[in-house]
N, C-alpha and C positions, 0 to 999 in steps of 0.2 A: 387192372390197377386198383390199389386199395387206398381209400381216403379216410382220414380221421376227422371227426367233428370235434373241434377244440373250442373251449370257452376260456376267457381271460379275466383276470381280476380287475377289470376296468368297467366304467359305467357305460359300456356299449353292449348292445344285444348281440349275441352270437346264436348258435355256434358258427365258427368259421372253418372252412374246408382246407385241409393241408394234405399234401401227398405223403403217404407212408413209404419211406425208402425201402428198397428191396431187402436190405440187411435187417430191418426192424420188423418186417412182416412176421407175424406170429408171436412177437414179443409185446407189441403195443396192444393194450386192451382198454376198454372203458374203465376209467378210474385211474389211469396212469398219468403221471406228470411228464410233460415234454418241454423242450426248449424250442421256441418258434420265433420267426421274424414277423413283426407287426409294424408295417411302415418302416421307419428307420430304426425302430427299437427292437432289442432282443428281450423277450419276455418268457415267463413261466406260464405254460398253458395246461389245461386239464382235459383229457380226452373223455368225451361223453358218448361217443358212438363211433362205429366203423361202417363205411358203405363202399360199394364197388363202382358207384357212378357219381359224377358231380357235373353240374351245369355251369360251374364257374370256370372261366378261362384264366390262364396265366397263374395257376396256383403255385405256391411255394412249398418246398418239402419241409418236413419236420427236421430241425437241426440236430436234436439229440433226445435220447430217452433217459430220464433220471432214475426211474425205479425199475428193478427187475420184475417186481410184482406190483399190481395196482395198489395204491394206498387208500382208494375210495371204493367201498363195496357198493352193491346194488342199492341197498337201503339208504346209504348216505348220499348217493347220487340223486335218488328219488326225493329224499328229504330236502336237500339243498335246492332242487328245482322247485319244489312246492314253496319253499321259503322265498325264492325270488319272485314267484307269481303272487305271493301274498304281500310282500313288503316292497314291491316296486324297485327292485334292484336287478342287476344282471345275474345270471346263473354263476358266472365266475366270481363275482363279489360274494355271493352266498357261500360258495365253496371255500373261499379264502377266510371267511368268517369262522368256518368250522375247523380250520387247521392252525396249529401253532405257527408262530412267526418264522421260526427257522425253516419249516417246511414250505411256507409261502415264498421264502427267498431261495428255495432250490436245494436245501441241504439234502444230501444223499442219505438214504437209510441202509442199514445192513441188510443182507439177504435173509429174509425171515420166512419161516414156514408158518403162515397164519393158520390158526385152527379153522376147520370147516365151519360154515354157518350152521347154526342150530336148526334142528328139525322144526317144522311148523307145528305150533301147538293149537289144539282145538279151542282153547280159551281165548276170547277176544281181549282180555285184560279188563281191569276194573279201576275206576277213578273215584276217589272219596275226598271230600273237603272236611277237615277237622277244625272246628271252631273251639279253640281251647282258651278260655277267658284269661287265665293268668299264666299260661305257658308251662305249667308244672306237670301236666299229664301226657301231653301228646308224644313226648319222647318214649314213653313206655310202649305206646302203640307202634311207633317207628321201629323200635328194637325188635318187637315180636314179628313185624312184617319182614324185617331184614333176615331174621332167623329162618322164617319159612321160605324165603326166596333162595337163600344159600342152601337150604336142605334140598331144594328142587334143582340144585346145580345150575343156578342162573345168577347173573351179576346184579349189583346194586349201585345206583348212582344217587348221591345226596347233594342237593344244592342249598347253599346258604347265601345270605345277601352280602356278606363282607368277610374279610380274612379273619378278623377277630372272632366272629361267630363260628367260622369254619374250624379254627383251632380248638375252640371250646367243645364243639360237637365231636371233633376227632378224638379228643381225650375221653369224652363220655362213651362213645361207641366202642373204643378200644378197651375201656375198663369193664364195660358190660358184656362184651362178646369175647374178650380175651383174644383179640386178633389184631393184625396190623392192616392198615389201609393206606391208600394213596391219596395225596392231596393234589388238587389241580387248580391253578389260578395263573393268570397271565404275568404276574410279577415274579414267579419262581424261575430260577436259572435252568432247571432241568425239565422244562415243560415238554420239549420234544421227546426226551427219553421216557417221560411218564406216558406220553401218547403211544410210543412204540411198545412199552410194556403192556398197556391195555390192549393194543392191536394184536399183540402176540399171545394173548390169553393168559398172561401171568397174574392178572389182578382180578379179584372178585368184588371188591368194594372200592369205590372212588368217591371222594367228597370234595366239592369245589364250588367256585362262584359261577356267575352267569354263563360264561362260555363253555363250562364243563358239560352242558347239555349235549354237546357234540362229541363227547368222549367215544372213541371207536370200539365200544363193546360189540361183540358179535352174538352175544346170548343174553342181552339185557332183559331182566325180569321185573325190576322195580325202580321207579324214579320217585324220589321224595323232594319236594320243594318246601322248605321251611320258611316261615314269614312270607308266604306267597304274595301278600299285598305290598311288599316292599317295591318301591319304584326303581330301585337299582337293577332289577331284573330286565329293565328296558334299556337297550343300548342307545347311547346318545350320539353315536356316529353311524354313518351309512354302512351297512343297512341297519335301520332302526328296529331290529327284531326284539321280541319279548321272549325271554327264556321259557315262560309258562306256555305260550302259544307253540313254541318249538317243541316243548315237551309233549303237548297233545298230539302234534304231528308225529313225533317219534314213537310214542308208546303204541300208536295205531299201527305202525309198521312192524314193530317188534313184538306186538301182542303182549305188552308188559303192563303192570299195574302202575298207577300214578296216585300219590298221596300229596294233597295240598294242605299245609297246616298254617294256622295263624291265630292270633288273639283278636284280630279285627279283619276278617276276610274282605277281599276286594269286592266291589259291587258286581263285577263280571262273574266271579266264582260263586257268589251267593245267588245270583240270578240263575246260573246253571243248576244249582242245588234245588232252588224253588221250582224250577221247571222240570225237575226229576231227571235231568240229563246226567247228573252225577250224584253219588250218595253224599249224605251229610251226617256228621256226628258232632253233637254239641257237648262240650265238657265245661261244666260250671266252675266257678272259683272254688278253690280249696278253703280259703279263708273267708271271713265275713266281708261283704262288700263295704268299702269305706264310705263314710258319710260324705255326701257331695253338697256343697254350699255354693249357691249362685249369688253374686253381688251385682245388682243392677247399678252401674255407675251413673246412669242418667237420673237415678233417684237419690243420689247423694245430696246432702245439704249444699246450698249455693256456695257457702264459704269454703266447703271442702272441695267442690268442683273447681273453684277459682284457684286453689292452690295446686290443682292438678290431681289426676286420678291414678298415678303410678302405684301408690300404696294407699288404699282406702283406709279409713279409720277402723273399720271392722277387721281388715287384714292386719293392721298394726297391733290391734288388741289381741288378735289370735297369735301373732308372733310372740308378743310379750308373755302371753299365758304359756305358750309352748316353751319359751326359754326358762320360765319359772319351774316347769316340770321336767327340765332336762331333755326335751324332745329334739329330734333332728328335723330340720326344716329345709325345704327346697323351694326356691323361687325360680320360676321358669320364664325366661324371656328370650325369644328366638331372634335377637338382634345383638350383635357384638358392638363393642365400642362404647363411647361415652355419649356422643350426640349424633343423631342420624343425618343432620345436615347443618351446614354453616352458611350464613348469608350476611350481606352488608346491611347494617341498620339504617343507612341513609338512602341508597338506591334500590335495595331489595334484591340485588344480584345474588344468585345462589352459586356457590362454588361446586363445580361439576368436574367429573373426569374428562380430560380432553379426548380420550379414545372411546369412551362408552356413553358420554353425556349423561352419566348417572350421578346423583348426589354423592359427594365425598363424605365419608364418615370420620368424625373426630375421635381419635384414640388418645385418651388422656395419658396412659402409661408410656406410650411411645412418643407422645407430644407431636403427632402429625396427622395429616388427612389421608385417608386410604380409600381406594375403590375396591369394593368387595367382589367385583366381577373380574378385573384384570390385574389386581394388586398394584396398580399405580399408586405412588406415594408422593406427597409433597409436604414441606414444612408449613407451619401455620403462617399465613401472610400477615404482615403488620399493617398493610394498606389494602383496601379493596381494589382488585385489578380493573374494575370498571370506572370508579369515580374517585379513587384515591382517598376515600374516607378512612379514618383511622380506627373504626370500631366494627369488628366482626362479631356477630352474635351466633350462639349455638343453641339448637333446639332439637327436640325428639330425644327419646331415651333408649340407651343400649344397656348392656349388662354392667358396664363400668359406672354408669349413672346410678343404677340400682345399688351397686356396692357403696357408692358415695352416700346415698340417701340412708341406707341401712346403718352405716357407720355413724352418721349424724344422729339418727333416732335411737339406735341401740348401741351406745359406745361400749357397753360391757360385753357384747356378744363377739364371739370369734366368727368372723365372716370369711368364707373361702369361695374362690371361683373354681368351678369344675371345668377347667380348660381342656384337660385330657382325662375324661372319665375312665375309671378303672385304676388310676394311679394314685387316687386320693384316699387317705384313711379318714373315714367319717368321724372317728374319735377325736380328730384334731380340730374339728369345727363345730359350730352350733347352727349357723345359717349358711346354706350353700346356694350359689347362683349358677345357672347352667342354661345352655341352648339345647337344640335338638339332639346333639351328640350324646347327651346323658342317657338317652333311651337305649343305647347299645350296652350300657353297663348294668350290672346286677346289684344295684343299690336298693336300699329300703329306707324310706323316710316316714316319720310320723305324720307330718303335715307337708302337703305340696300345694303351692299356689301358682296360678298362671297370671302373667301380666301381659296386657295388650294382645290377648288371643284373637280379638276381632280383626287384627291385621291379617291373620291367616284366612279368616272367613271371607273378608271383603275383597279378595283378589279377583281379577278378571280371569277366572279359571273355572271351567265347568266341574272340575274335581276339587274345588276349594273346600267344600263341606266334607268330602270323603277324606281329604288329607288332614283336615283339622280333627275329624273324628279319630283317625288313626293315631294322631299325635296325642290326643287326650287319653285314648285307651292305653298308650304306652306309659303315660304319666300315672294312670290309674294302677298299672302293674307295679309302680314304684311306691305306691301309697299304702301305708298300714292303717291309718285312722281317718284322715280328713283330706279331701281335695277341694280347694277353694278356687272358684273361677270368677274373675272380674270381667264383665261384659256389658255392652249397651243393648244387646239383643238377647235377653234371657229366655225368650220363648222359642228360640231356634231349636229345631229337632235334634241338632248335635248335642245340645246341653240337656234337652228334655230326656233323651235316652239315658244319659248318665244319672240324672236326678231321679228318674223312675226306676233305675237299675234294670232296664229292659232294652238291650241293644237292638231288638227287632223294631223298636219305634224309629230309630234312625234309618235302618235298611228299608223299611216299608215306605216311609215318607220320601226318602231320597230316590228310591226306584220309581215311585209314582211321578215325581218331578221329571226324572230322566225320560220316562215313557211319554209324558206330555210334550216334552221338548224334542223328542226323537233323538236323544243323545245316547251314547253307549250306556248299558249293553244292548239297547234296543235298536241300535244302528251302528255303523262303523264310520269313522271320520278319516279323512286324508288331509294332510297339511302340506301344501307346496311352499317351500321356503326359497325366497329369492334374495340373494345377497350380493353386495359389491361395495367398492370403496367410494363410488360417486353416488351421492344421494339422488340426484335427479335421474341418473341413468337407471338406478334400481327401481325407482317409482315408475318410470316410463315402461320398463320391461315388465314389471308386475301388472300394470294396466293392460298392456298388449296381450299378455298371456291370459289374463282374466277374461278379456273379450273373446279370445280364441276359444277358450274352454266353454264359456257360456253359450257360444254360437254352435258348438259341435257336440253338445252333450245330449241332443235329442235321441230318445230311444235307447240310451246307453245304461239306464238304471242308475244314473249318477246325478246328484243335484249339486250344482256349483253354488255355494252359499254366500261367501263374502270375500272381499278384498280389503285388507287393512294393514297398517304398519304393525310390525311385531312389537312385543313387549318384553324387553326394552327395544326401541327402534334402532339404536346404535349400540354396537358391542365390539370392543377390541379393534376399533378402526373401521369396521364394516357397518353398512346400513342394511336393515332387514325389512322386507315386506312379506306377506304370506296370503295364500289363497286357501280357503277351507272348503272341502267337499264332503258329501255324505252319500252313503249307499247302504243297502242291506247286506252287501257282500264286499269285503275288502278287495277281492280279486277283480271285481268290476271296476273299482277305482284304479287299480294297477293297470289293467288292460287299457282303459281309457287314457290314462296319463302316458303310458309308454308310446301309444300311437301319436299323441299330440305333442309330446316333448321331443320326439326323435329329430325333427327338423326345425325346432325352435332355437334360434341362435341370437344372442345379444352380446356384443363385445364387453368384456370385463364383468360379466354376470355369471354367477354360479347358482344352479338350481338343484335342490335336493327335495326328496319326498319322505314324509314321515307318516306311515299308516298306523292308525290307533295311537295318536300322540297322547302323551301324558303331561 
C-alpha cells in the first residue's frame, strides 16, 4: 500500500497520511496538488512525501489528482519547509504563500514539459550590499550583473517595493538591455499564466514585488532586491515572512548571487556587512551634499513657542527668501487632515473611533471626522456626546493646517498639496506640502523642511530611529540645496549623522544601542498576538498564555520578555494583547511556540505569531 504525506493551507501542523488509490499510483509525486477530505471539508492538499507504511488507522483515500506533473520541485518544497520552521506557520501555509491564488484554489494547469533542473554549479553564490547614497549609480551595477547572469544562461529575478517602482525599473531594464521581461505582482490578472511561463522555462528575467521571490525559476542565477530596507518586503499577514530572508534561503539552494541595494540600508544588512558575512560597496552622492540645518524648537523665544512651533521664525524667513529667489519648497508632515484630535472644551471628552478607540482626525476639506485606521467617518458634532456642551475644540496639526498657515503667512505664494506624488507639475506651485508618499516620486526641491519629525522618533517602537533615519535619507535625496529640521532633540544621532554628512555615525550608534539592549540584529524577536472581540476575554487569554510560556521556557534558549496591550489596543472592533519573546535563533522561538500553542484553546480568541516583527 502506498501512502501520501499531505500538508494543507491551514494553521495546523502536518503532514497527514492519505491512501494513494490504485489508479493514481505512479502519477502522484512529491510536489503534486491533490484533493482530499479533511473532516467535513474538501480541501486542496500538497504532497510532500510518499511512504509504504503508516501507523494511522482509518485513513481516507486521496479524492483526486490535480496536476499531471508536480508543480513544486525539490528546491521549492525545501524552501517552504524552512520558511515554516522560521516563521512559525504550517508547511502548507508556506506553500500557499509561494503560489498564485488561482493555483491555491485548484486551477488545473496545462500538461507542460518542464525543463530539467540545472546542473549543480561549483560556485556557492555571492551576496553584496550596495549603499548608494542618492540612488543614481546602483542601477548601472544591476544592469552589468544582469548581463553577466544572462550570458551564463541563468535567470534573473528583480524585486521592487511597489508597483510604481516596478514599472519604472521595467522601462529602465528594457531600454538598457533591449529585451522584454515579465512583471509579477498579486494585483495582475494573468498572475497564474506568468507563473506557468516561468515554470516552463520561457522567461529569463522577471521583475516583481514581495511575493515574486517564489517565482518558479529552475535555473535562477541572480536575485536583486532594490530598496532592501523598505518595510513592505515584510508580509503583514500570516505567515509574516520577509522577502529578504526568503531570498537568502533561496539563493543558498540555487547557488545564485544576491544583490541588496539601498540609499539607507537596514540595520540587519549593514550588520552582516560589518561582520564580513556579505560584501559591501559604498557609492557616494554624485551631487554636493545639501546643507543641513537643525532648529532646536526648545530654544525658540518664549513668545514664539507660545504661538506654536509648527513654522518657526527661521523656517518662515527661509521660505520667504526662497520665494524671492523662485525656489521650489517642500514642507514635510507625515499627518493628514487639519487637526489630529477633537475634544469637548467643557468636559474634555475626546472624540474617538467606535471601532478602534483612536482619535478621530478632522478633515477641513471634507468637513468631517475620519479614523485613519478603519476609515470610519462621521459629521462634525454640534454638541458634545458626553455632556451636550456646544463647543468642540480642535488641536494638533495635519497637512491641511499647514496649508492654512502658509496661505495666511504667504498669501502671494502658490501652495500645492502633493496628495498623489508623480502627478503634480512642480512648475504650477511654489510651496508643496506632502506626507511620506512623496518619497516614491522623483521630485527635486531647492528647500525641504520637516515639521513635527519628533513624532516619528518618539514612538514606542524599537525601530523608531531607523525608520526616522530612512525617512530623512529619502527627503535628502529630494533636496538640492538645504534640508531644515525642526526638533526638540537636536543631539540625537539620527540628526547628527545628517549634520556631519556621515551616515556611519547613525549606524554605529544605533547598532551599539541595539547590542546593549539585545535587540535585532543581535537577537531575534517573536511577537505572539492575541485578539478577539471581548476585551476581558482577550486579556485573560493573554495572561494565561504568558504564564504557560514563562513556566515552560526553561532550557529552550528562549526568553519570554513581556506581556502588554498592543499599540493601538483596539482596532477594527477587535482588542489586541501581545507577548514578546527573544532568542539567538528564530527557529528556537518557532519550535517552542508550536509545542505550546498546539493545545492552547480559548473561545473567541485568535492567536498569530510574527517572527522578526517590524
